[in-house]
C-alpha positions in Angstrom: 88.6 22.0 22.9 85.6 19.7 23.8 82.3 20.1 22.5 79.2 18.1 23.9 77.4 15.5 22.3 74.6 17.5 21.6 75.7 20.5 19.1 74.4 22.5 16.2 75.3 23.0 12.6 74.9 26.2 10.9 75.0 26.2 7.3 75.7 29.0 5.2 74.5 29.1 1.0 75.9 31.5 -0.9 77.3 32.6 -4.1 81.4 32.7 -4.7 81.4 36.1 -6.0 79.8 37.7 -3.0 81.4 39.8 -1.9 81.3 41.8 1.7 84.0 45.2 1.7 85.7 44.0 -1.4 86.7 40.5 -0.5 85.1 36.9 -0.7 82.1 36.7 1.6 82.4 33.1 2.4 86.5 34.1 3.8 84.9 37.0 5.7 82.5 34.8 7.4 85.6 32.3 8.4 87.7 34.9 9.5 84.8 36.3 11.6 84.1 32.8 12.9 87.7 32.6 14.0 87.5 35.6 15.6 84.5 34.8 17.9 86.1 31.5 19.0 84.2 29.0 17.3 84.9 25.7 16.8 85.8 25.3 13.3 84.5 26.2 9.8 84.8 24.3 6.3 83.9 26.1 3.1 82.6 23.7 0.4 82.1 24.6 -3.5 79.6 23.0 -5.3 79.7 22.4 -8.9 75.8 22.9 -9.6 72.7 24.3 -7.8 70.5 27.2 -7.9 69.0 29.6 -5.6 65.6 31.3 -4.7 66.2 32.8 -8.5 66.4 29.7 -10.1 68.9 30.9 -11.5 71.7 27.7 -12.7 75.1 27.9 -12.2 77.0 24.8 -13.3 80.6 24.3 -14.0 80.7 22.7 -17.4 84.2 21.7 -19.3 83.4 24.6 -22.3 81.9 26.9 -20.2 83.1 27.6 -16.5 81.0 29.8 -14.0 82.2 32.6 -11.6 79.6 32.1 -9.5 79.5 28.7 -8.4 77.5 27.4 -5.4 79.2 28.1 -2.0 78.5 26.2 1.6 80.3 27.3 5.1 79.4 24.7 7.4 79.9 25.3 11.1 79.4 22.8 13.9 79.7 23.9 17.9 77.0 25.0 20.4 73.9 26.7 19.6 75.3 29.3 21.9 78.1 29.7 20.1 76.9 29.8 16.5 74.1 32.4 17.5 77.1 35.0 18.1 77.7 34.8 14.2 74.1 35.6 12.9 74.1 39.5 13.4 77.5 39.2 11.0 75.8 37.2 9.0 72.4 39.3 9.1 74.7 42.4 7.7 76.6 41.0 5.5 74.3 37.7 3.7 72.1 39.9 1.6 71.1 36.9 -0.8 71.7 33.1 0.3 70.2 30.7 2.6 71.2 30.0 6.3 70.2 27.2 8.7 70.4 25.9 11.7 70.0 22.4 13.0 70.5 19.8 16.1 73.5 17.6 15.3 75.0 14.8 17.5 78.5 14.8 17.6 80.1 11.4 17.9 83.9 13.1 17.8 86.0 16.4 17.7 89.6 16.4 18.2 92.9 18.0 17.1 96.2 17.1 17.0 98.6 18.3 19.1 101.3 21.2 18.4 104.9 19.1 19.0 
């Protein structure tokens, strides 16, 4: 798959404990993105953060939080990323979703041998 030089970055900020139909929300978002044929998705687990409620989430040696910040990043065309928005409207009850323009420098995959 080739992406045009101008693309878009969809970023979804949620909590690790967020669920959808009993499964982790971040997993459900990635599965849906794959079903929609998006170029790819990456899930990042934060070590510290807070959201709109100002509740601090932190991974300390003595106290490991069960609800660390999660960021899901997807890069594709804006048109393709917009296909995921209705699913996010339904599933993300707390969090932040952003969309920004990006310049794609390189997007390649290895050949299956």
